[in-house]
C-alpha positions in Angstrom: -24.6 -112.2 22.0 -22.3 -110.2 20.4 -18.3 -110.3 21.0 -17.8 -108.0 23.9 -17.4 -104.8 23.6 -15.4 -102.4 26.5 -17.5 -100.3 29.1 -14.2 -101.1 31.2 -10.4 -101.4 30.7 -10.2 -105.2 31.5 -11.2 -108.5 29.4 -12.9 -109.8 32.6 -14.7 -106.5 32.7 -15.5 -106.4 29.7 -16.9 -109.9 29.3 -18.3 -109.3 32.8 -20.4 -106.5 31.6 -21.8 -108.1 28.4 -22.9 -111.2 30.4 -24.6 -108.7 33.0 -26.1 -106.9 30.5 -28.0 -109.4 29.0 -29.6 -110.7 32.7 -30.4 -107.4 34.1 -32.2 -106.4 30.5 -33.7 -110.1 30.3 -32.2 -111.7 27.3 -31.3 -114.3 29.6 -33.9 -115.2 32.4 -34.0 -116.1 35.9 -33.6 -119.9 36.0 -31.7 -119.7 32.5 -28.3 -121.5 32.1 -25.2 -120.0 30.9 -23.4 -121.3 27.7 -21.0 -123.3 28.8 -17.4 -122.2 29.8 -16.2 -123.4 26.1 -19.1 -121.6 24.3 -18.2 -117.9 26.3 -14.3 -118.5 25.4 -15.3 -119.0 22.1 -18.0 -116.1 21.4 -15.8 -113.4 23.5 -12.7 -114.5 22.1 -10.5 -114.5 25.0 -9.3 -117.4 27.5 -11.2 -120.3 30.0 -9.4 -118.1 33.0 -11.3 -114.8 31.8 -14.6 -116.3 31.6 -14.0 -118.1 34.8 -13.0 -114.6 36.5 -16.5 -112.8 35.1 -18.6 -115.6 36.2 -17.3 -115.2 39.2 -17.8 -111.9 39.5 -21.1 -112.2 38.3 -22.2 -114.7 41.3 -20.3 -112.1 43.7 -23.3 -109.6 42.4 -25.7 -112.1 43.2 -26.8 -113.0 39.3 -25.9 -116.6 38.6 -24.6 -119.8 40.7 -22.5 -122.5 39.6 -24.7 -126.1 39.9 -22.1 -129.2 40.3 -22.5 -130.7 37.0 -25.4 -128.8 35.4 -23.7 -125.5 34.6 -24.1 -121.6 35.7 -27.5 -120.3 36.0 -29.2 -117.3 36.6 -30.6 -116.8 39.8 -31.1 -112.6 40.0 -31.5 -109.8 37.5 -30.4 -107.2 39.7 -27.1 -106.7 41.1 -27.0 -108.1 45.1 -26.3 -105.0 47.5 -24.0 -107.1 50.2 -20.3 -106.9 50.0 -17.7 -108.1 47.8 -14.0 -109.4 47.9 -13.6 -107.7 44.1 -14.8 -104.2 46.2 -11.3 -104.1 47.8 -9.2 -100.9 46.7 -6.6 -103.3 44.9 -4.4 -100.2 44.5 -2.9 -100.0 47.8 -0.1 -102.0 49.0 -1.9 -102.6 52.5 -5.1 -103.9 51.0 -3.0 -106.4 48.6 -1.6 -107.9 52.2 -4.8 -108.4 53.6 -5.6 -110.3 50.5 -2.6 -112.1 50.5 -3.2 -113.1 54.2 -6.8 -114.8 53.6 -5.3 -116.5 50.3 -2.6 -117.6 52.9 -5.3 -119.5 55.1 -7.2 -120.6 52.1 -4.5 -122.1 49.7 -2.3 -124.0 52.6 -4.8 -126.1 52.5 -5.8 -126.4 49.3 -2.5 -127.4 48.3 -2.5 -129.9 50.7 -5.7 -131.2 49.7 -4.7 -131.2 46.1 -1.8 -133.6 47.0 -4.2 -135.8 49.0 -7.0 -136.1 46.0 -6.0 -135.0 42.6 -6.5 -136.8 40.3 -4.1 -137.5 37.1 -6.2 -135.6 34.8 -6.4 -132.5 37.4 -2.4 -133.0 38.4 -1.5 -133.0 34.0 -4.0 -129.6 34.5 -1.4 -128.0 37.3 1.7 -129.0 35.2 -0.2 -127.5 31.7 -0.7 -124.1 33.8 3.0 -124.2 35.1 4.1 -124.2 31.1 1.7 -121.5 30.8 3.9 -119.3 32.5 6.8 -120.8 31.9 5.8 -119.7 27.7 4.7 -116.2 29.0 7.5 -115.4 31.3 10.2 -116.5 28.5 8.4 -114.6 25.5 8.0 -111.7 27.7 4.1 -111.8 28.0 2.2 -110.9 31.2 2.1 -113.9 33.3 -0.8 -112.5 35.5 -3.2 -114.6 33.7 -0.9 -118.1 34.0 -0.3 -117.2 37.1 -3.9 -117.2 38.4 -4.6 -120.3 36.4 -1.9 -122.5 37.8 -3.6 -121.2 41.4 -7.1 -122.2 40.6 -6.0 -125.5 38.7 -4.8 -126.4 42.3 -7.3 -125.3 43.8 -10.2 -127.5 41.5 -7.9 -130.6 42.2 -8.9 -130.1 45.7 -12.3 -132.0 44.8 -14.0 -129.0 47.1 -15.5 -126.8 44.7 -15.6 -124.0 47.8 -11.9 -123.4 46.8 -12.2 -122.6 43.6 -15.4 -120.4 44.3 -13.7 -118.4 46.7 -10.3 -118.0 44.7 -12.7 -116.6 41.7 -14.2 -113.9 44.0 -10.7 -112.2 44.6 -10.5 -111.8 40.4 -7.6 -110.3 39.6 -6.8 -109.1 43.0 -5.0 -112.6 43.0 -2.2 -111.6 41.2 -1.5 -108.0 43.3 1.5 -107.0 41.0 -0.8 -106.3 38.0 -3.7 -104.4 40.2 -0.4 -102.1 41.9 1.6 -101.7 38.1 -2.5 -100.5 36.8 -2.6 -104.1 34.8 -0.7 -102.4 32.0 2.4 -104.0 31.7 4.3 -106.8 33.7 6.7 -105.0 34.9 8.0 -107.7 37.5 11.4 -107.9 37.5 13.1 -111.0 35.8 14.5 -112.5 38.8 11.1 -112.0 40.7 9.2 -113.8 38.0 11.7 -116.3 37.8 11.3 -117.2 41.9 8.0 -117.4 41.0 7.9 -120.1 38.7 10.7 -121.8 41.0 8.3 -121.8 43.7 4.9 -122.6 41.2 6.9 -125.6 40.7 8.0 -126.8 44.2 4.6 -126.3 44.6 3.7 -128.4 41.7 6.4 -131.1 42.5 4.9 -131.7 46.1 1.3 -132.2 44.7 2.5 -134.6 42.1 4.3 -136.3 45.1 1.4 -136.8 47.0 3.2 -135.4 49.9 0.6 -132.7 51.5 2.6 -131.5 54.4 5.5 -130.2 51.6 2.7 -128.9 49.5 1.3 -127.0 52.4 5.0 -125.7 53.1 6.0 -125.0 49.4 2.5 -122.9 49.4 3.6 -120.8 52.7 6.9 -120.0 51.0 5.3 -118.7 48.0 2.5 -116.3 49.5 4.6 -115.4 52.5 7.5 -114.2 50.0 5.0 -112.0 48.0 3.5 -111.0 51.5 7.1 -109.7 52.4 7.5 -107.7 49.0 4.6 -105.8 49.5 5.4 -105.4 53.4 8.7 -103.4 52.1 6.2 -101.4 50.0 4.0 -100.3 52.0 7.6 -99.6 54.8 8.6 -97.6 52.2 5.6 -95.7 51.5 4.1 -96.8 48.6 0.8 -97.6 50.4 
């Protein structure tokens, strides 16, 4: 498979399009195992987060499935006609509020379970993703990818594969500020990004202490703050 060429704007969409073409054309037949995450990262010259989101989109299309400890396998060569969380209109503030409310229901428990179940390696991964966000923020680069990766690391630390699966199904809509900006620039204020950074650290520290209730409340504060921001946008007529 060649390095991804653009059919649509984002890296995720380009990777997803290339793999989808390989499946629908028969280059990856039903029953075949896709290359490993590390291999796909190398092949497409993108981050692991981009690969994970692309695979999640293919799963939402009904083309592949992840099998615990075995990898990702092709299960169909035509897209499912069923609904997908990634079909939500990410340009509408009201849709972003819907996503955030659903995320809250999932991620509060995700944070609590991560506090109770995380391994040392998973705890380290959460702090690594926190550091990634900090570096992106301080260098003026987009923090979207690091933001998603931080939440995904917490979901992984639940040791229940359904939590990261649900999070991956949202794709980029997990970080709604980028969807509302068209994905072009990091338009959020420095003050707002500093607030997110601080909230992320509070969540990570509670998980590290093994304090499930504090982790749950820290995640609630974090996601509730995002909801309030978008509700203000809705009241200001930007929906």
